[in-house]
C-alpha positions, 0 to 999 in steps of 0.5 A: 772901466777904461782900457787906457792907463798911464804908468811911471816907474817910481824911485823906490822900485815900485810903479805908479799907475792911473786910468785915463779917460777918452780925453787923456786926463786921469779918470781915477786915483793914482795907485802905487804897485810894488812891481812893474810886472804885477801892475801890468799883469793885474790889469788884463783889460788895459789895451794901451799903456802910456809910458815914457819909454818903451825901451825902459819898460817893455824889455823888463816886462818881457823878461817876466813873460808879460806882453802888452797889446798897445802902448803910447811912447812919450819919448818917441812921440816927442821926436815925431812932434819936434820933427813936425814942428821943424825942431828936429834934433832937439832932445826928445827926452826933455819934454818936461823941461820944454813944457815948463819953459826951463833949460832943455838938457841934452839926451843921455848919450846912446850906448852901443850894444855890448855883445854877449851881455844884457842889452842896455835897453834893460837898464832904465835911464834914471836921468830922464825919469818922469813922475806920473804927474809929470808924465801926464802933463807931458802926455796932455800937452802932446795931445794938444800938439797933435791937434795943431799938426797939419793932419792930426788924424794922420799924425796920431796914426803915425805916432800909434804905429811908431809906438807899435814898432817899438813894442815889436822891436823889443819883442824881436830883440828878445826872440832872436833869429834862430841860428845854427852855430854848427852850420855857421862854423861849417860855412866859415870852414868851407869859405875861409879854411882853417882858423889859425890860433892868435887871430891871424888870417885864415888859410884861404885869405892867406893864400889869396894874399900870397897870390896878390903879392905874387902878381905884383912881384912884391909883398902887398897887403890886400887889406890895405887899400893904399898899399894896393893902389900904390902897387897898381901905380907901380905897375903903370895902372892908375886907380883911385880906389880898390872898389869892385866897380873900378878894378874889375875891368883892369887887365892885371893878374892881381885883380881876380885874387884881389876881388876874391880876397876882398869878398872873403875878408868882409865875411871874415871880419863882419860875420866870422868866428868873432861875430859868432861868439859875440852875437849868437847866444842860446841858438839865437842871433840877437841884434838890437833892432831899433824902430825908426832909427833913421830920418826916414823911419827905416829900422836899423840895428845897433851892432851885429850887421843884421841888415847886411847878412850875406846870402852864404851866411844866411845858411846858418839861419835855420828854423827849430825842429818842426818849425819853419821860417816864413820869409816875405818880401814886399814886391816893388814897394817904392813905386807902389807907394809912389802911386798911393801918395801921388794919386796918379790915376795911371800909376794907381791902375798899374799898381792895383795889380799883383803882377810885375809893375815895371813890366806894366809901366814899360807896356804903357810908356817904354814900348815893352822895355822893362829895363828902361821902365825900371830905371825911369821909376827908380830914377824918379824916386832917387833923383837920376835926372841927367843923361839917359835918366833925364830922357827916361824921366821925360817919358815917365812924366808924359804917362804918369804926370802926377807921380813925377810932379809929386817927387819933383815938388818934394825935391824943390821943397828940399832944395829951398830948405822947406819941411817935407813930410811923408803921407802920415806926417813924418818930417824931413828936417830943414837945411837951416838949423840942421846939426853937424851930423847924425849924433847932433840930430838925435840919431843913434850912431849905427853901423855905417852901411845901415846909415848909408842906406838912407843916403843922408843925415841932417847936416851932411847935405844941408850945405848942398841944396841939390843933394838935399833935394834928391834926398827929399825926393826919396824921403817922401817915398821911402818914409811913406813906405816906412810908415806903411811897413809899421802898420803892416807889422802891427797888423801882423803882430796882432794876427799872430798874437794867438799863435805860437808864431813869433816875428824874428826879423825885419828890414825895410821890405822883408819880414821873417816869422818863425812858426810851427810847420802847421801854422805856416798857411795861417801866417802866409795868409796873415801877411797878405791880410796885414799888407792890405789892411796897412795899405788902407789905413795908411793911404786910404781907399785906393786901388793900389795893392802891396803884394808879398813874395812869400817863401816857407823854408827851413833855412833863410838862404833858401828863401831867395 
């Protein structure tokens, strides 16, 4: 009996399924089942389902109470393989056309989430439907393409991890983050004052706007940067923007109310009453998590601003009665990943302790100056190679030469337009042939702040070799960290499978599990074990450790 089956929805509403052998080829007859849930529920022995798109299939299964242990996502694998082959940006849904050598149609346009309505993930993309025979042909070819990669074992692990991430994202989308509308409204009243009818600014914003205008001696719209810049100019002060770092040091009575206004205005617009109405339903905040939504593999959300929730608004993220939120932050993840991928003996030794890594680096290379050590490590990762950053980098290079050489080599490859890969094989697109932006590169359009977290999309920096070199330097670390995080999440999900606990939130280096109070100790231990296992699976046996700071709280804001 085989534990791997292929599945393809049929046009008549049924599904075709077939068992697969160890070689990925059919190991039995194709069977037509009348419905998707019945086909999967009736085969509990199957541990991995091969299908075209998790986004097409899995939300429909979850809606009927059916969960699967593992899957292989054909479209996601196609994206990873195209990137590895230096063809990033080609349509990931056109694997069959590419296999047959015919014209390659574009991917269907990505649709934004519709707040308050059913997620578009629940709607199958009929234009990209594959029959079971077609799916099996593509799957077999993808196995051969995996064999042709630089490190087939690592690439297969990355594909499996990314497919697991797709399952986890769908499960988190369905579960939602527990959210108290009452607490949220109370926070808004405390910060913003009364809400006026007609959608106008709430009382506190109106008061601050009046203070700004009074300070300038004329009516000024603090929500319009051009109006503020003009007002400063009329006061004899030249500014290029209204960003905090530029105006906070200016000696003018408008500055403080202006900064207060900008802070509250962002909360009102991004997480105010309209956001609450749009994104919180049945006591849950449900953004649309998308695994691997950026070039580096970091997750994004399609709307809702889930990855930029201000701490004051986190007060509304409250566990259910008798339950708790287990909030876990990976400690100093980037330098630990750099130690693992560079195999620098000194940095691996430092990263093998569950203590403050920056302090340990400072003791070895910066005479105990932790601040300088942190700047040096982050400068190496993010490419700060001028001024004090250059001096700090030189000191770091003397003590940890292999670590600095690793990111230097990546930067050089990026500047020269060569392919740069994470430890498992996720590939940064070359400068040549990159699209003109995220959309042409096959990336969904996300919240601007979330895309900016990665700092680069294909096409944007392709005309600037130094900028692309900086991104490539960062890519090998951030991307490898994203690979590790996927395996950590997969291991944690498996540990929680027999518990009532559910994964409800993830961003880069933070995960939240919602669980009954009596399960918290088990979940905390599971997070620690998942991090250790992911470290071994991703990077092999190294002394590097990936500790978490974990808080068990009723309210998300109390975690940090």
